[in-house]
C-alpha positions in Angstrom: -10.9 3.7 14.5 -9.9 0.1 13.8 -6.1 -0.6 13.7 -4.9 -3.2 11.2 -3.0 -6.1 12.9 -0.3 -6.0 10.2 0.4 -2.3 11.1 0.7 -3.3 14.8 3.2 -6.1 13.9 5.3 -3.7 11.8 5.3 -1.1 14.6 6.5 -3.8 17.0 9.4 -4.7 14.8 10.3 -1.1 14.3 10.1 -0.4 18.0 12.9 -2.9 18.7 15.1 -1.5 16.0 16.3 1.8 17.7 17.9 0.0 20.7 19.5 -2.5 18.3 20.9 0.4 16.1 22.4 2.1 19.2 24.5 -1.0 19.7 25.9 -0.6 16.2 27.4 2.9 16.9 30.8 2.0 15.4 32.8 3.0 12.4 31.1 1.6 9.2 34.1 -0.6 8.3 34.2 -2.3 11.7 32.0 -5.1 13.0 31.2 -5.7 16.7 34.3 -7.9 16.9 36.6 -5.3 15.4 36.9 -7.1 12.0 36.4 -5.4 8.7 32.8 -5.0 7.7 31.7 -7.6 5.1 28.3 -7.5 3.4 28.6 -11.3 2.9 28.7 -11.8 6.7 25.5 -9.9 7.2 23.5 -11.9 4.6 21.5 -15.0 5.0 19.7 -17.1 2.5 16.6 -19.2 2.5 13.8 -20.6 0.5 10.9 -23.0 0.5 9.7 -25.5 -2.0 6.2 -27.0 -2.2 4.3 -29.7 -4.0 0.5 -30.1 -4.0 -2.0 -32.6 -5.3 -5.7 -32.3 -5.1 -8.9 -33.4 -6.7 -12.7 -33.1 -6.5 -15.8 -33.8 -8.4 -14.7 -33.7 -12.0 -11.3 -32.1 -11.6 -7.8 -32.7 -10.3 -4.7 -30.5 -9.9 -1.0 -30.8 -9.4 1.0 -27.8 -8.2 4.7 -26.9 -7.6 6.2 -23.7 -6.2 9.6 -22.3 -5.3 10.3 -19.2 -3.2 13.9 -18.0 -2.5 14.6 -15.1 -0.1 17.7 -13.2 1.0 17.9 -11.5 4.4 20.2 -8.6 5.5 21.0 -8.5 9.2 20.7 -4.8 10.2 21.7 -6.0 13.6 22.0 -9.7 14.5 18.4 -10.3 15.7 16.7 -8.1 13.1 16.8 -8.6 9.3 15.0 -7.4 6.3 15.1 -8.5 2.6 13.3 -9.5 -0.5 11.4 -12.7 -1.3 10.1 -13.9 -4.7 7.9 -16.8 -5.5 6.9 -18.6 -8.6 4.3 -21.4 -8.8 2.8 -23.7 -11.5 -0.5 -25.6 -11.4 -1.7 -28.2 -13.9 -5.5 -28.4 -13.5 -7.6 -31.0 -15.5 -11.3 -30.6 -15.7 -13.3 -33.6 -16.8 -15.0 -33.1 -20.2 -13.3 -29.7 -20.8 -9.5 -29.7 -21.0 -6.4 -29.1 -18.9 -5.1 -25.7 -17.9 -1.6 -24.5 -17.1 -1.7 -21.8 -14.4 1.2 -19.6 -13.2 1.4 -17.6 -10.0 4.0 -15.0 -8.9 4.8 -13.2 -5.7 7.1 -10.3 -4.9 7.5 -9.3 -1.3 9.7 -7.5 1.3 10.0 -9.1 4.7 11.1 -8.2 8.1 12.2 -10.8 10.7 13.0 -10.5 14.4 14.9 -13.4 16.0 13.3 -13.4 19.5 14.6 -16.4 21.5 16.8 -19.3 20.5 15.3 -20.5 17.2 12.0 -18.6 17.5 11.3 -15.6 15.2 8.6 -13.2 14.2 8.1 -12.7 10.5 6.1 -10.2 8.5 5.8 -9.5 4.7 4.1 -7.0 2.4 4.0 -7.3 -1.3 1.9 -8.4 -4.2 0.7 -11.7 -5.6 -0.7 -12.5 -9.1 -2.4 -15.8 -9.6 -4.2 -17.4 -12.4 -7.4 -19.4 -11.9 -10.3 -21.0 -13.8 -13.6 -19.2 -14.0 -16.8 -20.5 -15.6 -20.1 -19.0 -16.7 -21.8 -22.4 -16.8 -20.9 -22.9 -20.4 -17.2 -21.9 -21.0 -14.2 -22.2 -18.8 -11.7 -19.4 -19.1 -8.3 -18.7 -17.5 -8.3 -15.3 -15.6 -5.7 -13.5 -13.5 -6.0 -11.7 -10.2 -3.5 -9.4 -8.6 -3.9 -8.7 -4.9 -1.9 -7.4 -1.9 0.2 -9.8 0.1 0.0 -9.0 3.9 1.2 -11.8 6.1 2.6 -12.1 9.6 3.3 -14.9 11.9 5.8 -16.9 14.0 8.3 -19.6 13.1 11.1 -21.7 14.5 14.5 -22.2 12.9 16.3 -25.4 13.9 19.7 -23.9 13.5 18.8 -21.7 16.5 20.1 -18.6 14.8 23.7 -19.8 14.9 24.3 -19.7 11.2 25.1 -22.6 8.9 22.5 -24.7 7.3 19.1 -25.0 9.0 15.5 -25.9 8.5 12.5 -23.9 9.7 8.8 -24.1 10.0 6.5 -21.1 10.1 2.8 -20.4 10.6 1.6 -17.2 8.9 -1.7 -15.4 8.5 -2.7 -13.5 5.3 -4.7 -10.5 6.5 -5.9 -9.6 3.0 -7.4 -13.1 2.5 -8.7 -13.1 6.1 -10.7 -9.9 5.4 -11.9 -10.8 1.9 -15.5 -12.1 2.3 -15.6 -13.1 -1.4 -12.9 -15.7 -1.3 -12.8 -19.4 -0.3 -9.1 -19.4 0.3 -7.6 -20.2 3.7 -5.7 -17.3 5.2 -3.3 -19.5 7.1 0.0 -20.5 5.5 2.3 -23.2 6.6 5.9 -23.0 5.4 8.8 -25.4 5.6 12.1 -23.9 4.5 15.8 -24.4 4.3 18.1 -21.5 5.4 21.8 -20.8 5.4 23.5 -18.2 7.7 20.4 -17.3 9.7 
C-alpha cells in the first residue's frame, strides 16, 4: 500500500504536538509566564502578494494575487490557522479577445517552527481557477475546482521572535504532482510578510 507524502507530513506535525501540549498543563487563564491568557498574544498574521507577466505565441497575460493568513499558536512552536487567496488574470489572445479570469483558494495550514527561522508548513484545502479552453474554433472560459495539498519548508527572517518579518517558502503541491493531465508546475515559491510569528 502506497502512503501519501502529505499524510506522512501531517503525522509528523501531529507527533510533535503531544509533548508540546504537556508543557501547557496550566490553568486556562494563565500563560507560561503567569500572565493572564490573551488570544491576541497567541495569534500571528501574514500574507503574500504576487504579480506575474507572461506571453507566448499569440497571447499575453498579467496576473495579481493576494493571500492573507492568520495563525494560532497552540504552543509556541506549533500553530494552525486559515488562509484564503484571491487572484485575477487578464489574458489577451490575438485575434480573439481578452478574458478576465478569477481564482480563489481556501485552506487550513499547520506550521512547525523547527530551528531559528526555519519552519515546516503544510496545507489542505480547495482551489477554484478559471482558464481558457478551445475546441479549435471558439475560446471559452471554464472553471476547475480541485484539492489543494501542499507541504514544504520555509525561513522567516524574524527568527520566530515576533514583530514584523519576511519569509520565503518552497512548497510542493501533491495533487498537481500526481495529475498526469496537467502542465502546471507542482512547485510553489512564496515570499510573504508576517507579524507576530
